[in-house]
C-alpha positions as CSV (number, residue, x, y, z in Angstrom):
1,M,-31.9,17.4,12.4
2,N,-28.5,17.2,14.2
3,K,-27.5,20.7,15.4
4,F,-24.1,20.4,13.8
5,F,-25.5,20.4,10.3
6,P,-27.4,23.1,8.4
7,L,-31.2,23.2,8.1
8,G,-32.4,21.2,5.1
9,W,-29.9,18.5,5.6
10,E,-30.7,14.9,6.8
11,L,-28.8,12.4,8.9
12,L,-28.9,8.7,8.0
13,S,-26.7,5.6,7.8
14,L,-24.5,4.8,4.8
15,E,-26.6,1.6,4.3
16,E,-29.6,3.7,3.5
17,I,-27.9,5.3,0.5
18,F,-25.4,2.8,-1.0
19,E,-24.7,-0.9,-1.4
20,F,-21.0,-1.7,-0.9
21,R,-20.6,-4.6,-3.3
22,Y,-17.9,-7.2,-3.0
23,G,-15.2,-7.2,-5.6
24,K,-14.4,-10.4,-7.5
25,G,-11.1,-12.2,-7.8
26,L,-9.4,-12.0,-11.1
27,P,-5.9,-13.7,-11.2
28,Q,-3.3,-12.2,-13.5
29,E,-3.2,-15.2,-15.8
30,K,-7.0,-14.7,-16.5
31,R,-6.7,-11.0,-17.4
32,N,-6.5,-9.6,-20.8
33,K,-3.6,-7.2,-20.2
34,M,-4.4,-5.3,-23.5
35,G,-8.0,-4.9,-22.6
36,P,-9.6,-1.4,-22.1
37,V,-11.0,-2.1,-18.6
38,R,-8.9,-1.2,-15.6
39,V,-8.6,-3.7,-12.8
40,Y,-8.6,-2.2,-9.3
41,G,-7.2,-3.5,-6.0
42,S,-7.2,-1.8,-2.6
43,N,-4.0,0.1,-3.7
44,G,-5.5,1.4,-7.0
45,V,-5.0,0.2,-10.6
46,L,-3.4,-3.3,-10.9
47,G,-3.7,-3.8,-14.6
48,N,-6.3,-4.3,-17.4
49,H,-9.0,-6.7,-18.6
50,D,-11.5,-6.8,-21.4
51,V,-14.6,-7.3,-19.2
52,A,-16.0,-4.9,-16.5
53,L,-17.6,-5.9,-13.2
54,S,-19.0,-2.5,-12.4
55,K,-21.6,-0.8,-14.6
56,G,-20.4,2.8,-14.7
57,P,-18.6,5.4,-12.5
58,T,-17.2,3.4,-9.6
59,I,-16.0,4.1,-6.1
60,I,-13.5,1.5,-4.9
61,V,-12.8,1.0,-1.2
62,G,-10.0,-1.1,0.1
63,R,-11.4,-4.1,2.1
64,K,-8.2,-5.9,2.8
65,G,-4.6,-4.9,2.5
66,S,-4.7,-1.1,2.1
67,V,-7.8,-1.0,4.3
68,G,-10.1,2.0,3.8
69,E,-8.2,3.5,0.8
70,V,-10.7,5.1,-1.6
71,H,-10.3,5.3,-5.4
72,F,-12.6,6.6,-8.1
73,T,-13.0,6.0,-11.9
74,D,-15.5,7.6,-14.2
75,E,-15.7,4.4,-16.2
76,S,-16.7,0.8,-15.7
77,C,-13.9,-1.3,-14.1
78,W,-13.2,-4.6,-12.4
79,P,-12.6,-4.3,-8.6
80,I,-11.0,-7.5,-7.3
81,D,-11.9,-9.4,-4.1
82,T,-9.8,-7.2,-1.8
83,T,-12.2,-4.3,-2.3
84,Y,-15.8,-3.1,-2.0
85,F,-17.2,-1.0,-4.7
86,I,-20.2,1.3,-5.3
87,D,-21.5,1.6,-8.9
88,D,-25.1,2.6,-8.2
89,F,-25.8,6.2,-7.3
90,P,-29.6,6.5,-6.6
91,A,-31.5,9.8,-7.4
92,N,-28.5,11.0,-9.5
93,L,-26.2,11.5,-6.5
94,P,-22.9,13.0,-7.8
95,P,-20.2,10.3,-7.4
96,K,-17.4,12.8,-6.9
97,Y,-19.2,14.2,-3.9
98,W,-19.3,10.8,-2.3
99,V,-15.8,9.7,-3.1
100,N,-14.5,12.8,-1.3
101,F,-16.9,12.1,1.6
102,L,-15.7,8.6,2.0
103,K,-12.1,9.8,2.0
104,S,-12.9,12.2,4.8
105,L,-14.2,9.3,6.9
106,H,-10.7,7.6,7.2
107,L,-12.3,4.2,6.9
108,G,-9.1,2.5,7.7
109,Q,-9.6,3.5,11.3
110,Q,-12.7,1.3,11.4
111,E,-10.5,-1.8,10.8
112,K,-10.8,-4.2,13.8
113,S,-8.9,-7.3,12.6
114,S,-5.8,-8.2,14.5
115,A,-4.5,-10.9,12.2
116,I,-5.3,-9.9,8.6
117,P,-6.1,-6.2,8.2
118,G,-9.7,-5.9,7.0
119,I,-12.9,-3.8,7.4
120,S,-16.4,-5.1,7.9
121,R,-19.1,-3.9,5.6
122,N,-21.5,-3.7,8.6
123,D,-19.2,-1.3,10.3
124,I,-19.2,0.9,7.3
125,Y,-23.0,0.7,6.9
126,A,-23.5,1.8,10.5
127,L,-21.7,5.1,10.0
128,E,-23.8,8.3,10.1
129,V,-24.0,10.3,7.0
130,P,-25.1,14.0,6.6
131,L,-27.1,14.3,3.4
132,P,-27.2,17.8,1.9
133,P,-29.7,18.8,-0.8
134,L,-28.7,17.6,-4.2
135,A,-28.0,21.1,-5.6
136,E,-25.7,21.8,-2.7
137,Q,-23.8,18.6,-3.2
138,R,-23.1,19.7,-6.8
139,R,-21.9,23.1,-5.5
140,I,-19.7,21.4,-3.0
141,V,-18.2,19.2,-5.8
142,A,-17.4,22.3,-7.9
143,K,-15.7,24.1,-5.0
144,L,-13.8,21.0,-4.0
145,E,-12.4,20.5,-7.5
146,I,-10.9,24.0,-7.4
147,L,-9.5,23.8,-3.8
148,L,-8.3,20.2,-3.9
149,G,-6.9,20.8,-7.4
150,K,-4.7,23.5,-5.9
151,A,-3.7,21.3,-3.0
152,D,-2.9,18.4,-5.3
153,A,-0.7,20.7,-7.5
154,C,1.2,21.8,-4.4
155,R,1.6,18.2,-3.3
156,A,2.9,17.2,-6.7
157,R,5.5,19.9,-6.5
158,L,6.5,18.9,-3.0
159,E,6.8,15.2,-4.1
160,R,9.6,16.2,-6.5
161,I,11.8,17.5,-3.7
162,P,13.0,14.2,-2.2
163,A,14.4,13.1,-5.5
164,L,16.1,16.5,-6.0
165,L,17.7,16.3,-2.5
166,K,18.9,12.7,-3.3
167,R,20.6,13.9,-6.5
168,F,22.0,16.9,-4.6
169,R,23.6,14.6,-2.0
170,Q,24.9,12.3,-4.6
171,S,26.5,15.2,-6.5
172,V,28.1,16.4,-3.3
173,L,29.6,13.0,-2.6
174,S,30.8,12.7,-6.2
175,A,32.5,16.2,-6.0
176,A,34.0,15.3,-2.6
177,C,35.8,12.3,-4.2
178,S,37.8,14.6,-6.5
179,D,39.2,18.1,-6.2
180,L,35.9,19.7,-7.3
181,L,34.9,20.5,-3.8
182,T,38.3,21.9,-2.9
183,H,39.3,23.7,-6.0
184,T,38.8,27.1,-4.3
185,L,41.4,26.3,-1.6
186,K,44.2,28.1,-3.3
187,G,45.9,30.5,-1.0
188,N,44.7,28.6,2.1
189,G,47.9,26.7,2.6
190,L,46.4,23.3,2.0
191,P,48.3,20.8,-0.3
192,K,46.4,19.9,-3.5
193,S,48.0,16.6,-4.5
194,W,45.8,13.5,-4.7
195,N,47.2,10.0,-5.0
196,D,45.6,6.8,-6.2
197,Y,45.5,3.7,-4.1
198,A,43.7,0.4,-3.7
199,L,41.6,0.4,-0.5
200,G,43.7,-2.4,0.9
201,E,46.8,-0.1,1.0
202,L,44.9,2.3,3.3
203,I,43.5,-0.1,5.9
204,S,45.3,-1.7,8.8
205,E,42.7,-4.5,9.0
206,V,39.6,-5.7,7.3
207,R,37.4,-8.4,8.9
208,T,34.2,-9.9,7.6
209,G,31.5,-10.7,10.1
210,P,31.2,-14.2,11.6
211,F,29.7,-16.8,9.4
212,G,26.6,-18.9,10.3
213,S,28.8,-21.6,11.6
214,S,30.1,-19.2,14.3
215,L,26.9,-17.3,15.0
216,H,23.6,-19.1,15.2
217,K,20.0,-17.9,15.5
218,S,19.9,-19.7,18.8
219,D,22.6,-17.3,20.1
220,Y,20.4,-14.3,19.8
221,V,18.7,-12.8,22.9
222,S,16.7,-9.6,23.5
223,G,18.4,-6.7,25.2
224,G,22.0,-8.0,25.0
225,I,25.0,-6.7,23.0
226,P,23.7,-5.5,19.6
227,V,24.7,-7.3,16.5
228,I,25.0,-4.9,13.5
229,N,24.0,-6.1,10.0
230,P,23.3,-4.1,6.8
231,A,19.7,-3.6,7.8
232,N,20.9,-1.7,10.9
233,I,22.9,0.8,8.8
234,L,20.6,3.7,7.8
235,D,21.7,6.9,6.1
236,G,25.2,6.6,7.6
237,S,24.0,5.9,11.1
238,I,23.5,2.7,13.1
239,V,20.0,1.8,14.4
240,P,20.3,-1.5,16.4
241,N,17.5,-4.0,16.8
242,R,17.3,-4.9,20.5
243,N,16.0,-8.4,19.6
244,I,19.1,-9.1,17.4
245,S,21.7,-9.2,20.2
246,V,23.9,-11.7,22.0
247,P,24.7,-12.3,25.6
248,P,28.3,-11.6,27.0
249,R,29.3,-15.2,26.8
250,V,28.6,-15.3,23.0
251,F,30.3,-12.0,22.5
252,N,33.4,-13.2,24.3
253,R,33.6,-16.1,22.0
254,L,33.3,-13.8,19.0
255,S,35.3,-10.8,20.4
256,D,37.5,-10.7,17.3
257,Y,34.5,-9.3,15.5
258,G,33.8,-6.6,18.1
259,L,33.4,-3.0,16.8
260,K,35.8,-0.3,17.9
261,E,35.5,3.4,17.9
262,N,36.5,4.9,14.4
263,D,36.0,1.6,12.6
264,I,33.8,1.7,9.5
265,I,31.2,-1.0,9.3
266,I,30.3,-1.7,5.6
267,A,27.5,-3.8,4.2
268,R,28.9,-6.7,2.2
269,R,25.5,-8.2,1.5
270,G,22.4,-6.7,-0.1
271,E,22.4,-3.0,-0.7
272,M,26.0,-1.9,-1.5
273,G,27.4,1.3,-0.1
274,R,25.8,1.2,3.3
275,C,28.4,2.1,5.8
276,A,28.8,4.0,9.1
277,I,31.5,5.2,11.5
278,I,31.6,3.5,14.9
279,T,31.2,6.1,17.6
280,K,31.9,5.7,21.3
281,K,28.3,4.6,21.8
282,E,28.7,1.6,19.5
283,N,32.1,0.7,20.7
284,G,32.0,-3.0,21.8
285,W,29.0,-4.0,19.7
286,L,29.3,-7.0,17.4
287,C,29.7,-7.0,13.6
288,G,27.1,-9.2,12.0
289,T,27.5,-11.9,9.3
290,G,26.4,-9.5,6.5
291,A,28.9,-6.8,7.3
292,A,32.6,-6.1,7.4
293,I,34.9,-4.0,9.6
294,L,37.4,-1.6,8.1
295,R,40.2,-0.1,10.3
296,F,42.3,2.6,8.7
297,K,45.9,3.8,8.9
298,T,46.7,7.1,10.7
299,N,46.9,9.1,7.4
300,V,43.2,8.3,6.6
301,L,40.3,10.1,8.1
302,P,37.4,7.6,8.7
303,A,34.8,10.4,8.0
304,F,36.4,11.0,4.6
305,M,36.3,7.3,3.8
306,Q,32.7,7.1,4.7
307,I,32.0,9.8,2.1
308,V,34.1,7.9,-0.5
309,I,32.4,4.5,0.1
310,S,28.9,6.2,0.0
311,S,29.6,7.9,-3.3
312,P,27.9,6.9,-6.6
313,S,31.2,5.7,-8.2
314,A,32.1,3.5,-5.2
315,I,28.6,2.0,-5.1
316,S,28.8,1.3,-8.8
317,Y,32.2,-0.5,-8.2
318,L,30.9,-2.5,-5.3
319,K,27.8,-3.7,-7.3
320,E,30.1,-4.7,-10.2
321,V,32.4,-6.8,-8.1
322,S,29.8,-8.4,-5.9
323,V,28.8,-12.0,-6.6
324,G,25.9,-14.2,-5.7
325,S,22.9,-15.9,-7.3
326,T,20.2,-14.7,-4.8
327,M,21.9,-11.9,-3.0
328,D,24.9,-9.7,-3.8
329,N,28.0,-10.5,-1.6
330,L,31.4,-8.9,-1.3
331,N,34.5,-10.8,-0.3
332,Q,37.6,-9.3,1.4
333,Q,39.6,-9.3,-1.8
334,A,37.0,-7.3,-3.7
335,I,36.9,-4.7,-0.8
336,K,40.7,-4.4,-0.7
337,E,40.9,-3.8,-4.5
338,M,38.5,-0.9,-4.5
339,P,40.2,2.1,-6.1
340,I,40.6,5.2,-4.0
341,S,41.9,8.7,-4.7
342,L,43.2,10.1,-1.4
343,P,44.3,13.7,-0.7
344,P,46.5,14.7,2.2
345,L,44.9,14.7,5.6
346,P,44.2,18.5,5.9
347,V,42.3,18.3,2.6
348,Q,40.3,15.3,3.8
349,Q,39.4,17.3,6.9
350,E,38.2,20.3,4.8
351,I,36.2,18.1,2.5
352,V,34.5,16.5,5.5
353,R,33.7,19.9,6.9
354,R,32.2,21.1,3.6
355,V,30.2,17.9,3.0
356,E,28.8,18.1,6.5
357,A,27.8,21.7,5.9
358,L,26.1,20.9,2.6
359,F,24.3,17.9,4.0
360,A,23.1,20.0,7.0
361,L,21.6,22.4,4.5
362,A,19.9,19.5,2.7
363,D,18.6,18.2,6.0
364,K,17.0,21.6,6.8
365,I,15.3,21.6,3.4
366,E,14.1,18.1,4.0
367,A,12.7,19.0,7.4
368,R,10.9,22.0,5.8
369,H,9.6,19.8,3.0
370,K,8.1,17.3,5.6
371,K,6.5,20.2,7.5
372,A,5.1,21.7,4.2
373,K,3.7,18.3,3.1
374,L,2.1,17.8,6.5
375,Q,0.5,21.2,6.2
376,V,-0.9,20.4,2.8
377,D,-2.3,17.1,4.1
378,R,-3.9,18.9,7.0
379,L,-5.3,21.6,4.7
380,T,-6.9,18.9,2.5
381,Q,-8.5,17.3,5.5
382,S,-9.7,20.7,6.8
383,I,-11.3,21.5,3.4
384,L,-13.1,18.1,3.4
385,A,-14.3,18.6,6.9
386,K,-15.7,22.0,6.2
387,A,-17.4,20.7,3.0
388,F,-19.3,18.0,4.9
389,R,-20.2,20.2,7.8
390,G,-22.0,22.6,5.4
391,E,-19.4,25.3,5.7
392,L,-17.6,25.3,2.3
393,V,-20.4,26.8,0.2
394,P,-23.5,28.9,1.2
395,Q,-26.9,27.2,1.6
396,D,-29.6,28.3,-0.8
397,P,-33.1,28.4,0.7
398,N,-34.5,27.7,-2.7
399,D,-32.8,24.2,-2.8
400,E,-35.1,21.2,-2.6
401,P,-34.6,19.9,1.0
402,A,-32.6,16.7,1.5
403,S,-35.7,15.1,2.9
404,R,-37.2,15.0,-0.6
405,L,-34.0,13.6,-1.9
406,L,-33.9,10.9,0.7
407,E,-37.4,9.8,-0.2
408,R,-36.3,9.3,-3.8
409,I,-33.2,7.5,-2.7
410,L,-35.1,5.1,-0.5
411,G,-37.8,4.6,-3.2
412,E,-35.2,3.8,-5.9
413,K,-33.3,1.4,-3.6
414,A,-36.6,-0.4,-2.6
415,K,-37.4,-1.0,-6.3
416,S,-33.9,-2.1,-7.0
417,D,-34.0,-4.6,-4.1
418,E,-37.4,-6.0,-5.2
419,I,-36.1,-6.6,-8.7
420,E,-32.8,-8.1,-7.4
421,L,-34.5,-10.4,-4.8
422,G,-37.5,-11.4,-6.8
423,G,-40.0,-9.4,-4.8
424,K,-38.3,-9.9,-1.4
425,K,-37.1,-6.6,0.0
426,K,-33.6,-6.3,1.4
427,R,-33.3,-5.1,5.0
428,H,-31.8,-1.6,5.2
429,G,-30.4,0.1,8.2
430,A,-32.8,1.8,10.6
431,R,-33.2,5.5,10.3
432,L,-30.9,7.5,12.5
433,R,-32.6,10.6,13.9
């Protein structure tokens, strides 16, 4: 026996225990959506049907797509053709033990296809498997249900945090666009008056990016002057794509669309509300076809306008006035007519300061959330690793040894194969010792 596993355990290949059956295609139009049988793909449940392909408790493994993902159901189901499935557990092997074991293997790492992600059944079959006594498998399952249940509950609580942070940031932006964020400024010498404008009254220039007739795909090079489109505007910052850039000669032809420090670039196609302030680093880059440049008058702080344009009310307005059959588009007139409430410059500066402080707090919470989530994931993997090294529950010398269990497994599989192949035995993997 391998020295890394307890006495009484056996080491063998997965092929000696299970058959990984191929799922079967089931197009949506052929499914009975009201049926009681769940349809599984490599990502999990896809829908329902009235006929099952598996014969009982089933482990489903992603074969293509989400390669190596492992799912389990206590009931019969229909795994489609992007999956393998196990529905035969010889010698009364506990399915829940083996679904957790398969998850611990990270089967996606066995994927070797470079074109279409996929995993070979032979690669899975060749993997070594430590086989504990049957009684110990059941003790491990009971312990895992307790420990993994706690980890799952913790993970579920952590999963609520991103949505809460998103609502918090939206609330901050909404408050910033009124006097709610500055109502405590009495006595600080800051003026309180807000005035209503159309955005066009506050900008010195608005310019939409060059149209396709001015900027062609053939103009793009790698490593040139970046072209900024909505996809490059992420969470108020600009992330350029080095492959979407132009050489100096093209930029010179389109220099009227060049970005300048303190401009705001705003998405006018696709997702409304995406915007960013141009910093010294981005000065001289090119506004793309799907974006527009806003340049503001001296009584308007660009950082304040970024807050306003990113607010829920502004996004709602931009969505309402956008037009297009396949993709939302904003024209200059719609942008200019956007209603804005503007306080005096000192109040704008104070609002920006407070929003930045609150967002910095949210960023810290988000970083702690990511760290906590990573720790829970690592804890789960640690629990599984201990379980399948024989370190999670104590061994009982009175347990029937795994060698006896293995004899029954091989005996049952041999009989099953003889029946399936009309007396011709299937070839199973060689014993690994």
